[in-house]
N, C-alpha and C positions, 0 to 999 in steps of 0.2 A: 201585834202582828208577828211575834217572834217565830211562830211556826212556819211563816212564809219562807224561812231559810231551807225548809225541807224540799228536796227535788221530787218527791213522790207523795202519794196519798198516805194517810195515817193508818197505822195498824196497831192494835193493842200489843204492847211489848213491855219489858221490864221498865220500871220507873225509878227515878232518883229523887228521893224525898228529903224534905227538911226535917232533921232530927233534933237539932240543938236550938234552944231559944235565944242564944247569945246574939245580940245585934251586930257583933263584929264579923262572925263567920258562919258559914253553913258547912256542916260535915256531910260529904256526899257518899252514899253507899248504894250499890245496885241491889234493889229488892226483886223478888221473883213474882210478885202478884201483878195482875194486869192493870192497865190504866182504866179507871172507872169514870172519871169526869168527862163530860161531853166536850167535843171540840167544835166550835162554830165553823161552818163551811167557808165563811169569808176569811178565816185564818189560813186558807190554802193558797192565797195569792202568792205569785212567785217572788216578787220583790216588794218590801214595805217602802212606802214613801215618807213615813213619819219616824224613821230611825234617826233621831236628831240628838245633838249634844245637849245635855241638861247641866246647868251650872251646879258647881259644888259636888258633882258626882264623879264617877270614874272617868278619867281621861286617858285614852290610849297613849303609850309612850311613843314619842317620835323616834324614827330610826337613828341610831348613833352615827355620827359623821366619821368617827374614828374607827368604828368596827363594821366593815361591810359584810359581816357574817350573815348567811342566810340560814334560817332555822331548819332543822331536819324535816319537819312536816312540809315546809314549802318545797324543799328539794324533791321529796317523795311525790307531792302533788304534781309538780312539773313533769316528772317522769311518767306518772299515770296518764296525764293529759296527752303526752307525746305517744305513748305506747298503745293506749286504748282509745279507739274512736268510740263514739256513741253507739255506732253500729255493733261493735264487738261487745260493748258493755251490755247491750240489750239483745244479744243474738238469741237464736232459737235454743231453748233449753232442752237437753236430752238427759234422760237418766242413764246411769252407768250401763245397765243391761242393754238398753236400746242402742247406745253408742257402740258397745261391743259387737252387736249384730251387724251394724252398718260398716264398722271397720273391717270385719271379716269379709263382707261383700266386696269392699274396695280392694282388700288384699288379694282375693281370688281374681278379681278383674285385672289387677296389676300383674299377676303371674301370667294370665292369658296374654296380656299385652306384651310382656317381655318375650314370650315364646313366639308370638306372631310377627312382631315388627323387627326388621333388620336395619342396622345402620352401617355406616362405613367402617366403624371400628368394631373390633372383635368383642365377643362377650363370652365369658366362661361362667357356667353355673348361674346364668341370669344376671351377672354383674358386668356392666359395661366398663371397659378399661380405656383410659386416656393416656396410658404410659407411652413414652416415646421410644422409638427404636434408636439406640445410640448411633448407629451407622448413618442415620439421616441428619444428624446434627452437623453444623458447621462451626469452625473455630470462632469464638466470640458470642455464640448463642447463649442466652441465659436459660438455666434449667433449675428445676426444683427437686431436691432429694427429700422424700417424704419425712425422714427422721432428722435431717440436718438443716434443710432450708434452701435458700436461693444461692446459686453459685454461677460461675461463668465457665462454659465448656471450653476446654483447651484443645483436646484432641484424643485420639486412640493410638496407643502404641504398645509394643511388646516390652515386658519387663520380667525379671526373674524374681519370684517370691522367695522369702526366707525359707530355709530348709527344703529347697527344691532346686533342681537343676534345669527343669523345663521352663522355657519362657511362656508367660501367660499374657493374653491381651487385656489391657487395662484402659478404663476411661479416666482421664485426668480432668479434675474440676477445681477451679480456683475459687477460694472463699476469702473473706475479709482478712483472715489472719493466717492463711497458708493454703497449701495445695493438698487435695485429697485424691487418692486413686482407688478405684474399685473395679473388680473383674467385670467384663462386659456382660456376662450372663446375670450377675447380680444387679448391674446398672439397669438392665432392661426391665427389672421387676420393681425398681424404686424411683426411676427418674421420670419427670414430666417436663414438657416444654413450658417455659414461663412466658406467657403473653398477657398483656394488659388491655383494658378496654379503650385505649387511645392509640394514637398513631405511633408514639414511641414505645418500644418494648422494654426499655431499660427499667429495672426495679430501682426503688429508692436507695436501697443499700444491699450489699451482699451479707449473707449470714456468717456467723463465726463458728468455726469448728470447736473452739474451746468453750463456747457457751451456747447451748441449744435452747436455753429457757426462753429467750426472746422469740425464737422461732415457734416454740410450743404455744406461747401466748398468741402469736399471730394466727396460728392454726386453730386455736380454740375460738378466736373471734370469728373466723371464717365458718367454723362448724356451727356456732350459735346462730349466725346469720342464715345459714342454710336451713337449720332446723326450724327457724321461724317461718321461712318461705314454705317449707313442707307442711307445717301445721296450718298455715293460711289456706293452702290448697286442700288439705284434708277436711278442714271445717267447711269450706265451700262445697265440697262434694258430699260430705255428710248431710249438709243442708239440702242439697239437690236430691239425694236418695230418699229423703224424708217426704219430698213432694209427691203428690198422687194425681193422676188423671185417668179416666177410663180409656182402655185400649181402643183404637179406631177399628171399625168393622172391616173385615175383608169382604169385598163385593165382586160379583161377576164383571161389573163395569171396569174394575181395575185391570183385569186381564185383557179386556177389549182395548183399553187405553194403551197398555203396554204393547199390544200387537201392531199399533200404528208406527212403532219405531222402525224406520226403513232399513236399518243395518243389522248385521249379526253381531250381538254383543261379544266383547272379548271376555275371557274367563274372569279377569279382575272386575270387569263391569258387572258381570252376573253376580259375583260375590257381594259387591257393593249394593246391588238391588236387593238381595236377600237380607243383608245387614240392616238396611234402612226399613224394609218392610217389617222385619221382626221388632225393631225399636218401636215402630208406630202401632203395630197390631197385636203384639204379644206382651209388651211391657206396660206396667202402670206408672213407671217413673218417666218424666219428660226426657226426650232424646236430646243428647248433646254430642253429635257425631261430626268428625272431620272427614271430608272426602278429599284425599290428596291424590291428584293426578295431573300429568302434564297437559299443556294446552292442546285441545283437540282430541283428548283421550276419552271424552264422554262423561264428564262430571255433570254437565247440564242435564242430561237425560235422567240421572239419578235424582236430581232436584225436581224435575218435572213430575216424576212418579210420586215423590213425597207430597208435592203440592196437590196433585189430583186426589190422593188418599185423604188429605185433610179437608179440602174444599167439598169433597163428596159428603163429608159428615157435617156440612153446613157451618164450617169454621173458616176464618179468613187466613190468608197466607201473605206474608210480606217478603219481598225479594229486595235485598239491600246491596247496592253496588257502589264502589268508591268514586266513579266518574259518571258524568252525564252520558258519555259515549257508550260505556258498557251498559248503563241502565237502559238506554234506547235499544241496544242490541238484544238484551234480555226481554224487553217488552215486545219487540217484534217476534222473537222466537216463541214466547209464551202465547201471544195473541194468535199466531198461526196454528200452534198445536191445539189450542183450546177453541178454535173457530167452529169446530163441529159440535160444540156444547153451548147452545144459545143461553142456557140458564146460568152459565158461569161467566161473570163479568170481570174483565181485566182492565185495570187503569194504571196510569203512570203519573207520578207527581214530580215535576222538575221545574227549573227556572226558565225553561223555554215557554212555559204557560203564562197566559195573562192572569191578572189578579182574579178576574171572574171565574176563569177555568179552575184555578187553584181552590177557590172557595167552594165551587161545586163539587170538586173531588173530595175535599175535606168533609163536606156534608155526607157524601156517599159512603165514605169510609166509616163515619160515625154511625150512620143508620143501617149499615150492613149491605148497602146496594152493590158495593164492590167486593168481590170475593178474593181477587188477587191484586195486590198493590205493589208496583215496581217503582223504585226511585233511589236517590242518593241519600245522604245523611239527613235531608229534610224530613224523611220519614220518622226520624228519631226526635223531631221537635215536639215541644209541649203542646202545640195546637193540634197535633194529630192524635185523635181519640179513636181507638179501634172498638168495633162493636163486639167482636168475638174472635180475637186473634188466637190461632192455634199453632201456626208454624212461622218461624223466621229463617229465611235462607240468606246467609251472608257470603258474598263473593269477595275474595281477596281481603280478608280482615286486616292484614298488615298495612293496608293503605289508609285505614281510618286513623283519626287522631285519638289522643288519650281519653278525652271526654266522651267521644263517640263509642270507644271500646268499653268504657264503664257503663254506658247506657245499654249497649249490646249485652254486657254481662248481667245487667239487671233483668233483662228479658229471660235469661236462662233459668231463673228460679221458677218461672211460671208457664213458659211455652216450650214446645219442641224446637230445637235449633239444629240446623244443618249448615256447616261451614265448608265452603268450597275453596280450595287453594292449590295452585301448582307449586308454590313455595310458601309453606306455612310459616308464620312468625315463629321464631325459635321457642318461645314459651309454649305455644300450641304443640310444637313438635315434641317437646319434653313431656307434656301431659300425655300425648299419644304414646310415647315410648314407655311410660311408666304405668299405663293402665288407668290413670285417673280420668282419662277421657277415651271414648271409643273412637277408633279410626279405621277407615277403609282405604286401602291403597290401590290405585289403578295405575299400574306400572307397565302394562302390556300395550304397545301401540297398535292402532288399527292396522290391518294387514297391508293397506296400500301406502302407509306412511314411509317416507324416505328421510334418513337423518339430515339435519341441517349442517352444512359445512361452515365452520367458523374460521375467520381469518383475522388475526391480531397483528397489527403493525403500526408504525408511526405514520402520521398523516401525510398524504401527498395528493395534490389535485389530480394528477394523472391517474392514480389508482381509483379515485372516486369516479372520474369520467369513464374509465374502463369498465368498472363494475356496473354503473347505470346503463351504459351502452349495451352491455351483454344482456341485461334483463329486458330492456326495451326491444332489442332485436328479436327476442323470443316471445314478444307479445305480452310481457308481464308489466307489473307496476312496482314502484319502489317507495319504501319508507326512508326518510332521512331525519334522524332524531338528534337533537341537541339538548344539553342539560338545562338550559334556561332560555327565556324569551329573547334576551339580548343576543344578537348574533343570527337570528332567523332571517332577517332581511338581507344581511350580508351574504348568507348562503343562497338566498333566493336570487340575488343579483348575479352571483357566480354561475348558478345553474341555468338561468334564463339566457345568459351569454353563451354557455356551452351547448344548450339544447333549445334553440330559439323557437322551434316549431312544436314543442311538447307542452301540454297543459300541466302547469305546476301551481300548487296552492300551499298556503300556510295555515296551520291549526295550532291553537293554544288556548288555555283556559280563560284568558281575559278577552277573547274576541266576543263580539256581540253574539248572543246565544243562537239567534236564528241563522246568522251567517255561518256559525260553526256547524250547526246541524246540516245546512245545505252543502257545506264543503265535504263533510263526512259521507253524506248521501251520494254525492257525485263521485267520490273516490270509490265507494262501495260498488257503484254502477260501472266503473271503469272509465268514466269521462276524464277524471284527473289521473295523470300517469305517475307523477311524483308528489308525494305529500311531505312537506317539511314541517316538523312539529316538535313540541316538547314531549315529555314522557306521558302526556295525556293519552297516548295510544298504547300505553304499557299493558292495560288490561282490555280484554274483549277484542273487538274488531276482527271478526272472522272473515277475512277477505281472501278467498281462494287464489285469486290471480296475482296477489302481491307476494313475491317470493325472493325479494332481496331487501335487506334492511342495512342501512349505513348508520352507525352510531359514532358520533364525533365526541371527543373529550371524554372517553370512557372512564377515566380516572375520577370523574365527578359523580358517577353512579354507584349505588350499592350493588352488591352481587345479586341480590334477589331481583332488583330492577333490571339489570342486564339480562338475567335469565328470562324474565317475563317479556322484555322487549324482543329478544331473539325469537321467542315463541310466537311473535306476530306473523312470522313467515313459516313456510314448510308445512302448510295445512292441506296441500293437494299432493298429487303424485309426482310433481316436478321436484327436482333437487333444488333446495333453497340455499341461499348464501347470507351469512351475517358478517359484515365487515366492521370490526371494532378498531377505531383509530384513536391514538393518543398523540400528544404533541411531541414529547421527547422522553425516552426512558429516564434520562437524568433528572427530569422534573418530577417523577412519580415517587410517592412515598412507598415504603416497604409494604404497607397495608394495601395500597392500590395495586402494586405488582402481584401480591399474593391473590387478590381478588381475580385478576385477569388470568393468572395461571390456573386457578380452580375452575373457571368457566370453560377454559380450553380443554381441561381434563374430562369434562362432562359432555362430550360430543354425542354420546349415544342418547337415544330417546329414553324417557322415563327416569331421568336422573334428578328430577326436582327435589325428591324427598331426601336423598343423600346430600344434595347440594345445600339444602337448608342447614344441615348439621355443620358442613364446612363453613357456611356463612356465619354460623354462630360464633366461632372463634375469631372471625375476621372483623365483623362489622362493629363490634364493641358491645360490652356487657350491658350498658345503659339501655340498649334497645331490647334486651331480653327480659330482665326482671325489674326494670325501672332504675332510675338514677340512684335511688337511695342505697342500693346494694353495691354500687360500683366500687366504693372504697373497700368493701369486704372482700371482693374478688381480688383486689390488688394485694391483699395480704398473702395469698397463696398462688395466684395466677389462675387463668381460666381453666386449664386442663385439670389440675388437681381439684379445683372448686367443683367442676362438674362430676368428677368421680366421687367426691364426697357427697354430692347431691344425690347421686344414684344410690349410694350406700344408705343415706338417711331415708330415702323413699322406701327402700326395701325393709327397713327396720322401724317404720313409723310407729307401730303399736308398742314398741319398747319405751317410747317417750310420752307416756300418758300420766297425767297427774289427776288423782281422784280427790276433789275437794270434799270437805265435810261441812255439815250445817254449822252456821255461826254459833247457835245456842249450845252446840255440843262441845265447844272449845272451852277448856278450863285453864285459866291463867292464875297460878298460885303465887302471886307476888303481893304481899301485904303492904300496899301503899295506898293511902286514902287522902287525896288532896283536899284542902280547905279553900273554898273560894272567898276572896275578900268581899265584904259587904258592899263596898262602893261599886264593884263590878256587877254584883247581883242586882243592885238598884238600877244600874245603867242599862241592864238587859230588860226588855219590855215584858217578857214572859219567861223567866229563867227556867222554871221547872219544865215547861214545854220544850224549850230549846235543848236542855240536857237530855230529856227523854227522846226528843227528835234525833239527837246525835246517835243514840243507841239504835233507833229504828233504821236509820240509813246505813249504819254499820252492818246491821243484820242483812240488808239488801245486797250490796256489793261495794267494791272499793271505789268505783266511779262515783256512786252516790255520796259516799263519805267524803271524797275529795271535793265534790261540788258543795256539800254542806259546809265544810271547813272554809272554803274560799268565800262563800256567801257570808258566813259569820264574820270573817275578817273584813270583808268589804263594807259591811254595815256597822260593825262595832269596833273596828281596828284590831290590832294585834292583842290577843288574849293575854291575861296575866299568866305567870309561870304555873300556877296550880291548875288552871284550865288546860294549859298545854299538856300537862301530865295526864289529865283525864282523857284528852284526845288521843294521846299516844297509846294509852291502854286500849282504846277502841280500835286504833289502827293495828296494834299487835294482834288483837283477837281476830280482826278481819283478815289480815294477811295469813295468820296461822290456818284459818279455815280454808282459804284458797289453796294453801300448800299441802293440805291433808294432815295437818298437825292437830291433834285432839287435846293435848295437855302440855303445859309448860310449867316446870317446877325447878327448884334449886336445892342444892345440898352443899353448903360450904362454897368452895370455888367451882363447883360443877353445876352446869345448867343442862337439864334434860328436856327433850321435846319428843313426845310420843307421836309416831307418824305412820302412815300407810305407804310412804314413799319407797320405791324400789332402788336398788343399787345404781342402775344406769342413770336414772333421773337425778339421784343425789350427786353422782359423779359429774354430770354435765352442769348441774346448777352450781356446785362449788367451784368447778373449773372456770366458770364464767364470772365469778365474784371479783370485783375490782380490788377489794381490800385483802391484802395478805394476812392481816391480823385475824379477820373473821374466817377466811378460807382455811388457814392452817390450824385453827383451833377446833374445827368441826370434824367429827367422825360419825359414821352410821354403824350402830351395833344392834343387829336384830331389828326391832321395831322402834328404836329410839335414836334420835340425833343427840350426840353428847358433845358439849363444849367445856373445855377445861381452861379456866382463867388463871392469870398469874397470881391474883390475890382475890380474897372475898370482897365484893363491892357493896357499898351502901345501896339500899333499895332503889333509890332514884337513879343512880348511875347504872345499876343492874337493868332497870327498865330501858334506859337509853341504849345500852349495849344490845339488848334483845331486839329493840326497835330497829336499830341500824342493821343488825344481822339479818332479820327477816326481810327488811327492805331490799337488801342485796339479793337474797334468794328469790324474792318476789319479782325482781327486775327481769329474771330469766323466764318467767311464766309464759310470755308470748311465744316462746319456742317449744311449748308443750301442748299436746291435746288436753283440753281441760274438761273432760267429761268423766 
């Protein structure tokens, strides 16, 4: 059952044969003729159950108690398991020419994106700058100088330079070992504000003026992390561009459906309509478009037209909302709009339904009886089987959890996706800004809209009563929002006492579902005048008559949440008011104060898109690219990290590694290990195991890692000679992945013939952990050359090459690998 160690099916490959008749050893050589003997199918079982110890044969050595040393192969396997998921190991394969074509398409799209989209920060020649204006800094702020590192801003003052009589304005920055001064005009080109993904903005240490090598290492770590994220994005979008579906037909019915829209579309809305129609009717690749527009600016109409286009072609559409309240509102709007089309069936899946109703809906979705399905994350469950899904509409994607976002992402490889958001998650925003994702911005308000007046102050009962009284006196309704359920009843008691003859109700996610639905219905109809709730009302709830919102304990909300909550009011032609109350400024963190200042700045309508970028630097990096990269941004600070990200995105095609076929790699190191006879007897089918090792090495590094781990799991740690054999296989496999076709030596020199370009080589060597390996490597033409201090014996030479390639290979996740 030895071949059961193989992770994949058997393919005829080079075989390692018994050449010596000595009972003590086998000499192993790789031959070039194919495997002729037949392999039984039962040998392909994954794990043997009869790999048992046999007396008087080979016994694996127990690990030494005095030497906790982990062998190099185990260390490499651990890194491979960490860096390569199965998904990546078996990703869609593209040849070099095909990948080049798709990368060119992404590059063109990226350039269009950079030209179209505008952010708060200026851009020059398509490169977004996050540098700080020195005049906006306060004494004590931490800053990053791109070449020197992290320092503390002291101030700006005039000083006279050497060989000059004219005073010049200088920025003074304190570092760990002294004070630096640089002219203001130079500082504005090199300085960034230093902020971290947590509440405290203090860096771990200040950099040294006398030694910038530590800073360079930190910068390289950040650069490598960024490059990996960019590559992940690029591979995701290359995969998407590879997908195909027939364009949807343009029909006269679509024009008739569009004519039902009772309002005159704004210019931005018209552009969004055209963008989506082109995505669906002119492209063969599935749509993945972000519609970014403030609340009430007409995003829903864009989605309705896309839904009609898809269901007219006999495909299903799913509308996904983060809350039951918003899902119910979408269901009502869609049902009303499609009521004149009896053949198009609209259904909703929610926890308001009985078990029988849910089962009925699930059956209708499965057999295709429902054309449009509206719901919350329950639509993503395993029990929901779609008959012919064509479109996914996601509203407020940032409100979903990590697992739900992953499920949404999995749909993007097969169906058209339209994402609606007033405040996109920062990752979405950056995809939009860099052209990896199509975006349409609706930033023009409807003509009748009036800006919301925002009031920010410390809490006072008198202010609350005054605000509510003003709204009730003009016949309106009021939202009263708290960050958590605890405290709702206390507010209820206070308001009932203050307004004894006014209908007041409480709403939160843990209320019995039917009761919650009834409460929302009564509020929408105007029967309830004051609704006290958690942020369950953050999304949706288009209630024209509610034009005052009171938000208590604003320091507990994220900036995006505050923006969305404020958007619940101001949807009619009345002036709306948003009152943001905090307990006491002295109790607020710097981050909370910065949030509040930013939302006050965005009083004009249509600021959601710019606000999301502000939010990015405030809410914390973990929410942007995931917790894993939080440490990497800490190396350089958020602002420099993002500028490096833009640079990396604009040069993504420079960081491409072209692997070569495994069988084309030539390793000229004359070392032929001899396996002990007791180990050979201990293995059940030694020839097949050895040949299997060669086969999996030819497949990919993931398969070789699995094979080695299985071998050790069933037979224990291999003898030294078998370890050498495995190392030769790893060397050849890693060389193929790195684009190295030949490795040979001459005295103290090691040569590796490669197709690697200078930029790839520079980044790979910069990211190497070992100074010994990094400092010995140079790229000369098409060869990597390493000069050793002395000529090594063959076995030590193999170990050196193994370690060196393992370090170069560790940086591969940061490169496009086609």
